[in-house]
N, C-alpha and C positions, 0 to 999 in steps of 0.2 A: 378528529376534526374533519368535517366534510369539505371537499374542495370542489370548486365550480369553475367551469371553463370561462364563464362571463359573469359580470356582476348581475345581469338581468336574471340569471338562473337562481342566484341566491335570493333575490327579491321574490321571484315566483314561488320558490320552495317555502319561504316564510309565509306568504299569503295562503298557500295550500294548507299549511299547518294551522293557521289562524282560522280558516274556514271549518276545520274539523274540531276546533276547540282546544288545540294544543298550543296555547300561548307561550308556555314555558319553553317548549322545544323550538318554537319560532324565534324567541328571544335569544336562546343559546346559538341558534344558527346564524342570526345576524351579528351577534357579538363575536363569534369566531371569524366571520368574514371581515368585520371591521378591524379586528386586532391582527389579522393575518398580514404578513409582510409581502405577500404575493400580489395584492391588489392595492398598491400605493399610488398609482397614477389616477388623478381625480377625473371623474366623468360626471355627467348629469345624473346617471343612475345612482352614483354614490349619495347624492343629495336626497333622492327619493328613498333610498335605503335608510338614511339617517332619519327622515321624517317617520317612516314606519317604526324604526327602532325606538325613537323617543316616545312615540305613542304607546308602544308596548311597555316601556319602562314606567310611564306615568300610570297606565292602567293597572300594572302589577305593583306599583310603588317600589321600584327597584332603583333607588338613588345611586347606589354604588356602581351598578351596571351603566347607568346613564353617564356618570362622571368618566368612567373608563372609556366609553365609546366617544364622548365628546373630545376627550384629550387625544385619542387616536385620530379622530376626524380633523382636529386642528392641525396636526402634523401633516395630514394629507393635503389639505386645501389652503394652508396658510400662504404659501408662495404662489399659488395658482389663482384661486378665486376665494378671497376672504369674505366676500359678500355671502357666499353660500353658508359659511359657518354662522354668520349673523342671522340669517333666515332660520336656520335650524334651532339656534338658541332662543330666538323669539318665539318660535312655534312651541318649543319645550316649556318656556315660562307661561305661555298662554294656556296650554293644556293643563299645567299644574294649577294655575289660578282658577280656571273654569271648574276643575274637579273640587277644589276647596270651596268655592262659592256654591256649587251644587250640593255638596255635603252640608253646608251651613243652611241652605234653603230647605233641604229635607229635614234637618233637625228642627227648624222653626215650624215646618208644616206638621211634624209629629207632635210638637208641643201644643200647637193650636188644636190638633185633633183630640188630644187628651184633655183639653180645657172644656169640660162639660160639667153640668150640675150634678149628675148622678155618677159618682166615681165607681160605685160597685157594679153598675151596669156595663161600663165600658172596659174596666180593668179585668184582666184575667187573674185567676188565683195565684199563678206563679209570679205575676208582676207585683201583686200585693205582698206576697211572702218576701220577694227580693227587696222591696222598698222597706219593709219592716226590719229585715236582717241587716242590710247595708246602710240604712239610715240616710240615703241620698234621694233626691227628687228625680223625676223622670227626665227633666232637662239636663241635669248634670250627667246622668247615665247615658243619655243619647249623645251629648257632646263628647263624652269619653269614647263612645263606641263608633260614632260617625265622623264627627268634626275633627277631633284631636289628631287622628292618624294622617288625615289629609293636610292639616295645617302643619304638622311636623314635616311632611314630605315637601310642602311648598317652601318652608323655611330652609330645608336641606337643598332644595333647588336653587334658591338665591345664593346660598353659600357656595354651591358647586359652580355656578356660572361666574361668580366673582373670582373664584380661584382659577378658573380657566382663562378668564379675560385679563387677569392682573398683569400690569407692567408690559403691555403690548401696545405699541404706538398705532397699530392699524385698527385696534378694537377699543380705542378710548371712548368713543361716543356710546358704544353699546355697554361698556363698563359703567359709565356715568348713568345711563338710563336704568341699568339693573340696580345700581345703588339707590337711585331715587325710588324705584318701585319697592325695594326692600324697606326703605324708610317709611313709605306710605303704608306698607303692610304692618309695620310696628305701630304706626300712629293709629291706623284704623281699628286694630284689635287690641290696643293698649299693651303691647308686648314689650315691657321695659327690660326684662332680662335679655331677650334677643336683640334689643336695640343696643345695649351695652356691648354685647358680643360683636355686633355688626360694626360698631365704631372701632373696636379694637382690631377687627380684621382689616378694615380700611387703613387704619393707622400703621399696622404691620406691613401692609402692601407698600405704603409710601416709604417706610423705613428700609425695606428690602430694595426698593428702587434706588435709593441713595447709596446703599451698601454695595450693590453689585452694578457698578457703572459701566462695565465692559459687556453687559448683556446685549444680545442681538435684539433688534426691534424695540429697544428701550425708549419709552416716551421722553421727549425733550421738554422739560418744564419751562425752558426759555421761550418756546414757541407760544404765541398768544392764544391759539386755539386750545392747546393742551392745558395751559395754565387756567384758562377760563373754565374748562370742563372740571378740573380739579377744584377750583374755587366754588363753582356752583354746587358741587357735591358736598363740600364742607359747610356751605351756608345752608343747604337743605338739612344737613345733619344738625346744625345749630338750631334751626327753626323747630324741627321735630322734637329735639331735646327739651326746649322750653315749653312746647305744647304738652309734653308728657310729664312736666315738672321734675325732670332729671337735671337739677341745677349743677350738680358736680360734673356730669357728663357734658353739659352745655359749656361749662368753663374749660373743660379739656378740648372741646371743639374750638373754642376761642383760641386756645393755645395752638391747636393744629393749624388754624388759619394764619396766625402770626408766624409760626414756624415755616409754613409753606412760603409765605411772602419773604421771610428772611433768607430762605434758600435761593430764591431767584432775584433777591435784591430789588423788589418792585412793590409799589403800593397799589392796591386795587382801585377800581373806579369809585367815584363818589357815591353812586347809587348803592354799591355793595357796602361801603363804609358806613352808610346810614343804618343799614340793617345790623352791621357789626356792633355799632355803638348802642343801638336801641336794645339789642339782646344783652349786651354787656351791662347796661344800666339795670336791666331786670335781674340779672344774676347777682349783682352787687347789692341790690335792694333786698333780695331774698336772703342773702348771707349777712344782712345787717352791717354791711361795710358802707356807711353813709358817705365817707370821704371819697372813696373810689366811685360810688354811684354819682356823686355830684360832678366829679371830673368827667365821667362818661357823658353825662347830660350836657356839660359845657362843650365837649367835642362835637356832640350831636347838633347842638345849636349852631356852632360855627359852620359845620357842613351844610346845614339847611339854609343858613343865611347866605353862604357863598355860592352854592351851586344850584339851589332850587329857586329858579326865577319865577315859577308859577305860584309860589307860596303867598297867600294873602296875609294882610297885616294882622288879622285876628289870630290866625294860627301861630304866627311868629311871636305875638305877644304872649300867647298861652305857653309856648315852649320856653320863652325867656323867663316867665314867671316860675315855671317848674324848675329851671336851672337855679334861680336864686333861692327858692324854698329848699331845694336839695342841699345847697351849700349851707344854708342856715341850720339845717337839720343835723349837721355834723357836730358832735360834742365839742365844746370849747376847750377841752383839755386833752393832753396826750396820755394814753394808757400805759406808756413805757416807764412811768415813775415807779421806782422801787423794784424793777425787774432785774433778773440776773443777766450776766454777760451773755450767756448762751441764748436766752430769750431775746435780748436786744439784737444779737447777730442774726437770729432767725427772722425777726421782724424787719431788719434792714434788708435782708435778702428777699423777703416776700414783697417789701415795698418796691424794690428795684424791679422785680419781676412784673408786678402789676403796673408799674409806671411804664415799662416797655409795651405792655399790652394796650394801655390807654393812649399813649403817645404814638403807638404803631411805628416805632423806630426799628427799621429793618437792619440797621448797622450794628446794634447791640454793643456800643462802645461805652466804657465807663465814664468818659467825659460828657456823654450825652444824657447822663442821668438827670432826671427832673425831680426836684424835691417836692413831695406831695404833702401839703399841710393846709390847714384851714385858713390861715392868714394869707398864704400865697394864692389860694383859691379865691378868696374875697377880693384881693387886689386885682386878679385877672378879670373878675366880673366887671370891675369899674373900667379897667384899661381896654377891654375888648368891646365895650359898648353894650353890655347886656342890660345894665340898669336903665338904659334909655328906652328899652323896648318893653319893660314890664308894666303891669297895671299900677294904678295909684295905691291900692291897698297893699300890694307887695312892697312898694317903695316905702310907705309909712311903716310897715312892719320891720323892714330892714333898718331904718333909721332908729326906731325905738329900741330894737334888740342890740344894735351894734354901736350906736353913737349917743343916744340920749341917756341922761342920768335921772331916773325916776324911782327912787328907792321904794316908795309905798304905792305908787300908782301904775307901775309898769304892767303888771298882770291885768289890771282892770282895763288898761288901754289896748292891750293886745287881744283880749277876749273877743270884742266885736269884730276886729279885723280877721281873726281866725274863723269866726262864724261866716263872714262873707266869702273868705277864700275857700272854705270847704264846699261851697255851692258851685264853685267855678270848675269847669272841666267838661269832658265829653269827647266825642269822636271828631277828628280833624277832617279837613277836606281831602278829596282824592289826590290832590297835588302833593300832599305830605306823605313821606314814607313812614311816619309814626302813626299808627292807627288811632290811638286814643291816649288822652292825658287826663289824669284825675289828680287835682291838687289836694283832695281831702286826705290822701295817704300820708302827707307830711304834717298834718295837724298834731298828732301825738308827740312827735319829735319836737315840734315848735313849742308846744306847751311845756315840755320838759326843759327846753332851753330858756323859756321865759322864767320858769321857776328858779333855775340856776342863776340867771342874771339878776333876778330880784334878790336872792339870798346874798349874792356877791356884793351888790350895791348896798344892801342893808348892813352887811358886815363892815363896810367902810364908814358908815354913819353911826351905828349903834354898837355898843358892847354887849348889851342884853336886850332881849325882846321876848315878849310873851308868846306862848304857843298858840293861844287863841287868835292873837293878832296876825300871826303868820298864816293860820288857816283862813282868816278873813281876807287877807290881801292876795292870797293865791286861790282863786275860786275853782280852778280846774281839778285840783287833787285834794283828797283828804290828807291829814297830817302823816299817817303811816306811809303813804306813797311819797310825800315830800321828804320824809326821813330816809326812805330807801334811796331816793335820788341824791340826797345830800351825803349819804354814806359813801356812795361811789365817787362823788366829787372830792370828799375829804381824803379818800384812799389815793386818789390821783393828784393830790396836792393842789386842788383848785380852790377849795374852801378850808377854813380852819374854824370849826364850831363844835360845841358840845351841847347835848340835850340833857337837862335836869328835870326829870318827871316829878320829883318831890316838890320842887319849886314851880313846876309848870313853866319853865323858861328855857331859852336858848342863849348860850354864851358864845360870843364870837371872840376867839382868842387871837393873839398876835402870833405870827408864825415863828417869831424868835423865841417863844416859850415852848415850842414843841421839841421833839427829840433832836432834830438837826440843830436847832438853836442852842439847846443845852450843850451839845457837843462842841459848838463854836465857843460858847462861854467858857467851857472847861479848858479849851486850848488857849484862849486869851488869858485866863487866870494862871495857867502854868507858865506862859511867857512872862507875865508880870512877876511871878515868884522868882523866876530865873534871873530877871534883871535886878530884883532886890537882893538876891544872894550875891550877885557880882558886885553890887555896891557895898555890901557889908564885908565880904571877903574877896577883895580884888586879887587878880592873878599876879603872881610874882614874875617879874620880868627877868628872863635868863639872858644876861648880856653876853656871857661867854658863848652860849650856843648860837645866839644871833650873829656874833662875829664870825663864827665858823661858817654859818650859812651865807653871810654876805660875800665870802671869798669866791664862791662859785656862782653867785647870783648873776653877774654880768654875762657869763657864758650861757647860763640857762635862759636868760632873757633874750640873748641873741638867737639861740636855737629856736626858742618859741616864736620869735619874730619871723624867722625864716619859714618855720612851719606854717604860720598863719598866712604869710604872703603866698606860699605855694597853695595852701587851701583856698585862698581867695581867688587865685588864678584858675584853679580847677572849677570853683563855683561859677566864675564868670564864663568859662568855656561851656559848662553845663547849661547855664542860663541861655547863652547864645544858641546852643544846639536845640534846647527846648523851644526857644522862640522861633527858630527856623522850622522845627517840626510843626509848631502851632500854625505858622504861616502857610506851610505846605498843606496841612490839614484844612485850614480855612479856605485855601484856594480849591482844594478838592471838593470840599463841601459846597462852595459857591458854584463850581462847575456842575456838580450833581444837581444842585438846586435849579440852576439854569436849564440843565437838561430835562429835569422833571417838569419844570415850568413850560418848557418848549413842547414836551410831549403832551402835557395837559392842554396847552393852547391848541395844538394840532388836533387832539381828540375833541376838544370843544368845537373847533371849526368843522371837523368832520360831522359831529353831531348836528350842528346848526345847518350844515349843507344837506344832511339827510332829512332833517325836519323840513327844510325849505323845499327839497325835492318831493317829500310826501305831501306837503301843502299844495305844491304846484300840481301834482298828480290828482289830488282831491279836487282842486279847482277845475282842472280840465274835465274830470268826470262829471262834475256838476254842470259845467257849460255844455257838455255833450248831452246830458240828460235834459237840460232846459231847451237845447236846440231841437232834440227829438220831440219834446213836448210841443214846442211851437210848430214844428212841421206837422205833428198830428192834429193840432188845432186848425192849422191852415187847410189840411186835407178835409177835416170835418166841416169847416166853413164852406169849402168848395162843394162838398157833398150836399150840404144843406141848400146851397144856392141852386145846384142842379135839381135837387128835389123840389124846390119851390117853383123852378121854371116848369117842371113837369107836373106840378100840382100835387106833389106828394107831401106827406106829413113830416114835420121836422123829426130828427132822430133823437130818441131817448130824452123826451121832454119830462122834466121833473125827476129824473133819476140822477144818481151820483156818477159823474163821469171821471174815470181814471185814465192814466196814460195808456194802459194796456187796452182799455175799452176803445179809446180813440184810435189806437193803431189797428185794432181788429175791424172797427167800422170803416176806417179809411181803406184798409186792404180789401174788405168785402165790396166796397163801392168800386174800387179799381178793378177787381176781378169781374164784377158785373158789366162795367163799361167795356172791359176788354172782350168779354164774350159778345156783346152787342156789336162792337167794332169788327170782330172777326166775321160775324154773319154778314155785315154790310160789305166787307171786303170780298167775301166769297161771291156775293151777288154781282158786285162791280167787276170781279174777275171774269165771270161768265160773259158779261156784256162786252168787255174788252176783247175776249177771245173771238166772239162773233165779228166785231169790227175789224180786227187784225186779219182774219181769214178773208174777208171781203176785199180789203185793201190789197192783199197779196195776189188775189186772183186778177184784179184789174191791172196791177203793176207788172206782171210776168212778161207779156209781149214787149213792153217798153224797155225792160231790162235787157232782153235778148238783142234788140236793135242797137242799144247803146254799147253792148259788149262787142258787137261786130265792128262798129266804127272805131272803137278804142283799139282793136286788134290791128286794123290797117294802119293807123297812125303809129303804133309802136314798131311795126315792120320797117316803115320808112325811116324812122329815127334810128333804128339799129344799123341799117345800111350806111347812113351818113356817119355815124360814130366809127364804124369799121374803116372807112376810107381815111378819116382823120388820123387814126392810130397808125395806119401804114405810112402816111407821109411823115409823121413825127419820128418813126423808127428809122427811116432812110436818112433823115437829117442827122440823127444821133450817130449812126454808123460812119458817115462821112467825117464827122468831127473826130471820132476815135482814131481813124486811119491817119489823119493829119497829125494828131498828137504822137502817134507811134513813130512817124518819120522824124519828127523833131527830136525825140529822146534817143533815137538809135545812134546819133552822133557821139554821145557820151558813154557808150558801152565799153570801149577800150580803156578809157581813163578809169572807169569803175573797176575793171578787172585788175589793172596795175595797182591801184590803191588797196584792193582786197588782198593781193599777194604780199604787199609790203607789210600790212598789219599782221597777217598770219605768220610770216617768217619771224617778225620781231617777237611775237608771243611764244613761238616755238623755242627760240633761243632762251628766252626768259624762263620758260618751263624746264628746259634741260639744265640750266644753271641751278635752279631751285632743287631739282631732283638730285643733282650731285651733292649739293650741300646737305640735303637730308640724309643721303646714304652715309656721308662722312660722319655726320652727327650720331647716326645710329651705330656705326662701327665703334666710335669712341665710347658710347654708353655700354656697348657689349663688352669691350675690353675692360672698362672700369668695373663692371659687375663681375667678370671672370676673376679679376684680381681680388675683389672683395671676397668671393667664394673661396678662392685659394687661401687667403689669410684666415678666413673663418675655419676651414678644414684643418689648417695647421694648428690653430689655437685649440680646436676640439681634440686633435690628436695629442697635443701636449698635455691638456688637462686630463685626458683619459690615462695617458702614461703615468702622470704624477699620481692620480688616484690609485692606479694598479700598484705602483711602487709603495705607496703608503699602506695599501691593503696587505701587500706581502710582508712589509715590516711588522705590521700588527700581528699577522699570523705567526711569523717567526717568534715574536716576543711572547705570544700566548703559548706556542709550543715549548719555548724555553721555560716559561713559568710552570707549565704542566710537568715537564721532565724534572724540574727542581722539586716540585711538590711530591712527585712519585718517589724521587730519591730520598726526600726527607721522611716520607711515610715508611719506606723500606728500612732505613736506618733506625727509625723509631721502633718498628716491629722487631728488628734484630736485638736492639737494646732491651726491649721489654722481654723478649724470650730469654736472653741471658739472665736478666734479673729474676725472672720466674724460676729458672733452673737453679740459681744460687739460693733463692728462698726455699725451694723444695729440699735441697741438700741440707740447709740449716735446720729445717723442721725435723728431718730424719735424725740428725745428730742430737738435737734437743731431746727427741724421744729416747734415744739410746742413753743419754746422760740421765734423764729422769728415771729410766729403768735401773741403771747402775746405782743411783742415789737411793731408790726404793729398796734395792737388795741390801745396800749398806745399812740403811735404817733398821731393816729387819735383823741383820746380824748384830747391830749394836743393841737393840732391844732384847734380843735373845741372850746376849752375854750379861746384860744387866740383870736379867731374871735369874741367871745361874749363880751369881755372887751372893753369899749369905749375909755378909756384914756390910754396914754403911761405910766402914773405913776403906774397903776395897774399891769403892765407887769412883774416886778420883783417878786412881791408877788404871782402873778398867776403862774409863772413858778417855783417858789421855792418849792412850796408844791409837785408837782409831782416829782421833782428831789429828794426831801427827801423821798417821799414814793416809789420811784423806787426800784425795786429789786436789791439786791447786785450784782448779776452776770452781770448786765449791764455794769459795769465799768471794764476796762481792768486791770488786775493785774499789779502792779508795780514791783513785785519781788517775790521771794520765790518759792515754789514748784508749779507744774502745777496741776490744779483741773479741771476735765472734767465738761462740761456744765450741764449734767444731775444731777451731785451731787450738783452743785451750785443751780439749781432750786429746788432740794429737801430740801435745807437748807434755803430757802427764809423766811418761816414763823418763824423759830426759831431765826433768826437774827444772826446766826453764821454758819461757814463752817464746815461740818462734816469731820472727818478724811478720807484721800484718800489713798486707797490701791495701786494705780498706781503712787503715788508720789515718789517712790524709784528710778524712772528713772533719776532723777536729771535734768529734762528739765527746762530751765528758759526762760521767755519772749516768750513763744510759743503761740502767739495769733492767734485765728481764724480770718477769714475775717470779721465775725460779730463783734468781739471785736474791731478790728481796726476801723470799721465804727462808732461804738458808741463812741470811744475815740476821733475821729476827729469831730464828729458832735455835741456833747453836749456843748462844749464851745460856739458854734455859737448860740445855742438856749438859754442857760441860763446865758451867760456872765460869771461872776465870781463865780457863784453858783456851779460850778463843783468840787470845792474843798471839799465840804461836803460829797458827796457820795464817792469820792476817799478815804477820810480818814476813812469813815465808813467801806468800803471794806477792806482797809488795816488793820484796827483794828480787823475786824472779822476774817481775815486770820491769824492774830497774835494769837488771842485767840484759833483758831482751832489748 
């Protein structure tokens, strides 16, 4: 990486590389300079380097390099000069936009150049071959080669800038501007996929803003400026989504706006809420949610009526008619009939969610839920005065469909009203925030409602009706369409009818004959049968059991009574607590409502004050313009008068005179008059110069004579004033001497008084000085005593700490010595045990060797005896002569093998010093082997040695 002494050197080196065509090396040079930690102090040269850097990135389409460089530059200038970063980012986006537009213009020019009559004359052979092979037109190919890369880079630029500017309070305005430009890019070029991604990016940025609340320079959504910027961005997102027909994304934008307002617990201004509800009504209409669409229109009407004072009566009547027709377009039945529990829960949750969006409730409390239904909507239309603002045709339609009972004439009366309503609509005035209202969109829904109402009223009057009659009294639809509408109504339990094509008739049945009615009849029939069975076979009363039950009945009743009293008291307490909470919530709601009302009133007053100020400024400007025009007219009239006096022609006769023309004419006249006046003044000045020179020549001797006279007079006056001053000075001196003689008599008294005062003050000073010294000595003695006590206390504490430390050390030494002694004893005991075990192993080996030799001798003798009869006598002798330790002990104390072998010759077991352990039947593997094998060799002769061993152990 190249290093530079100054930033200017890096910029100069990059420009040199660009001049020789090495843009890649220049980009790498600037990139290494920007990412270096050596040049972190911001200067104006850094800004020029960044301008050059982003120009290279745009020219070479290096979005990754641009992002890295901007991130590094943000760290450099964020705390010093954040405006520089804004300028660099604006320059970056402007360059990317210009390149994309240039590529698009070139592609259009190429397309126009290829648009000729003779294709074979202009197209090259390779172009024709490519078009036949690839199957694409020249425009598609030029777009892919020229336009698409630059548009990809422009989209990447917007994403990069949004990522760099996100969640920074100092760059909120630039972030909002970038988001608006990105929205316009998606809108202009119909980029729906990029628009969805852009909405998701902005949504994630807001989520991260709420997630990481301890972030530095985090925007404060409670600030009005920040909140307004975020709201403007969301509303622009909502507008673009509706214009691109992305209704799902528009609904998510609505939820984003509502979520943002819920976070800050604040409702937007009425002008924004009008846009909110107008877009919400469009979304619900496109999703065929007529109920929610009508509620959104009702909210929109309330806002327009309350806050838009410039709305004329015609526009208000059109909006009110749209609200009523939207409410009538809602199907008159609920679609939840026959739905599963899960579907009902989902619908309930969705209704709650949409109700919050429509009511714009930022508290989101369950008790604030508003029930959305067609009946409540129609009652709100009457209570809120919507019906008083609609046209007469809409009123008549509402009365016919909701109140009148006209079984056969309903559709015929509705048809002309719908024809009139379908022609009403159009664009509203500029004072309304709703651009256009068309009532014809509600006609199909109203025709469907009219058909349903007619079938419902006919079902109340007739049980059977002909299909031809139904087709005649419902003129909007043919019978298959009416049948489809009625099937949906029957499915949702609004009608009960059957169509019989064989008889060409419709049968209106009673609901009690349907499946639910049958189920009710069956349950009633079962209840009747149960009663009849009880009457035929009455229950036998069990008196004995009843008597047993009555014995404990009083106690049970008393316990139940106490439990009910306790439960009643608990319920009363809960009711009181709930009422208290409700009162507190009502007070809080009232306080919030008053606060919001106060804020609204203040905002309205500020708005009115601003409008008044604007009107005042406009009036002042108009008055200034009128005054200027009057002055210009006056100047023109004066110029015309002067022209008439001089015999000149009037100015601009027969031409159109404007304010500018009048001002120019007046100025030209003034300039001409000024020039003439200057000439006259020059001539007059020369004449005056001649006259003044002549006057001065005549007045010169007279002035000299007057000067001489004045000089003599002033000399005489000066001498007189000098004499007067001398006389006054002599008189003043004589008076001062007299005053001195008068005061000299009191000089001795003055000295005596002075000495008396000085002596008294000296004695007082000495006394105070002694008292001060005594007080200082006392303080010194007390502080010496305190220091002495403190030293003694410190000495005592240190001595006590030293004694405690010595005791701890002695205790630790004692414990260490004890531990060493125990370890030494343990080692000695272990050595002795190891020595004893080693001796025991050696003796066991000797015994095993002797036993093996004995076995060999016994087996050799058994082979030497020829007959079976000699076998017992041959085996008996060795058994008798066998050593005593060969037999396993049957009981008593344990005797080691080496002691058993030492006692073989004596015929008795010596005393064992290890026998105090109390071990019984602890045989070694060798003993077990001997006990198991001897009976096999000697038959019944094993009893003798066992008795001998037992007797020897008893003797021992």
